[in-house]
C-alpha positions in Angstrom: 8.3 27.2 28.0 8.7 24.1 25.9 6.7 23.5 22.7 7.0 19.7 23.2 3.9 17.5 23.8 3.6 16.6 27.5 3.6 13.1 29.0 0.2 11.6 29.6 -0.3 9.8 32.9 -3.2 7.4 33.6 -3.4 6.1 37.1 -4.3 2.4 37.1 -3.9 1.4 40.8 -3.7 3.4 44.0 -3.9 1.6 47.2 -2.1 1.5 50.6 1.0 -0.1 49.2 1.5 1.0 45.6 0.6 3.5 42.9 0.7 2.2 39.3 0.6 4.6 36.4 0.5 4.1 32.6 2.9 6.6 31.1 2.5 7.7 27.4 5.3 9.7 26.1 4.1 11.2 22.8 6.6 11.3 19.9 8.8 14.3 20.5 7.3 14.7 24.0 8.7 15.2 27.5 7.7 14.6 31.1 8.6 18.2 32.2 10.9 18.7 35.2 9.8 16.8 38.3 11.0 15.0 41.4 9.5 11.7 42.6 8.3 11.6 46.2 8.6 7.8 46.4 11.0 5.0 45.3 9.7 3.6 41.9 10.2 0.9 39.3 9.7 1.6 35.5 8.7 -1.2 33.1 9.2 -0.3 29.4 6.5 -1.8 27.2 8.7 -1.7 24.1 12.3 -1.3 23.1 13.1 2.4 23.1 15.6 5.2 23.8 14.6 8.0 26.1 16.8 11.0 27.0 17.1 11.8 30.7 18.2 15.3 31.8 19.2 15.8 35.5 20.4 19.3 34.9 23.7 18.4 33.2 22.2 17.9 29.7 20.2 15.0 28.3 21.8 11.6 28.1 20.4 8.7 26.0 19.1 5.7 28.0 18.4 2.5 26.0 15.5 0.5 27.4 14.3 -3.0 26.6 10.7 -4.2 26.7 9.9 -5.8 30.0 13.3 -5.1 31.6 12.5 -3.2 34.7 14.7 -0.6 36.4 14.5 0.9 39.9 15.1 4.5 40.9 15.2 6.0 44.4 13.2 9.0 45.6 14.5 12.5 45.0 16.4 13.2 41.8 14.9 16.1 39.8 14.8 15.3 36.1 13.1 15.7 32.7 12.5 12.7 30.4 12.5 13.4 26.7 11.2 11.2 23.8 13.2 12.4 20.9 11.9 9.7 18.6 9.1 9.8 16.1 7.1 7.1 17.9 5.0 7.2 21.1 6.6 5.3 24.0 4.6 3.5 26.8 6.0 2.8 30.2 4.4 1.4 33.4 5.5 3.1 36.6 5.1 1.4 40.0 5.6 3.7 43.0 6.2 2.1 46.4 4.4 3.7 49.4 
């Protein structure tokens, strides 16, 4: 089992069309392995680099504050914050 701090999720909206979550990745933290059950959009709140592992080893993904990205349902992955700063993202899941 990992010794890393775990992602903190705070649900902000949950209605018939969307679910919006505030994601706090603590410095050195991770999301743990998971699979999304819905299509979703991520909005980074600051410039950052996260490492995404889909089972083939982590790869660095550079993100820019306010530049959204879309991901379809289904890919199992773990997100790692290898930096020494907390990182905040907003996640919007489509129902």
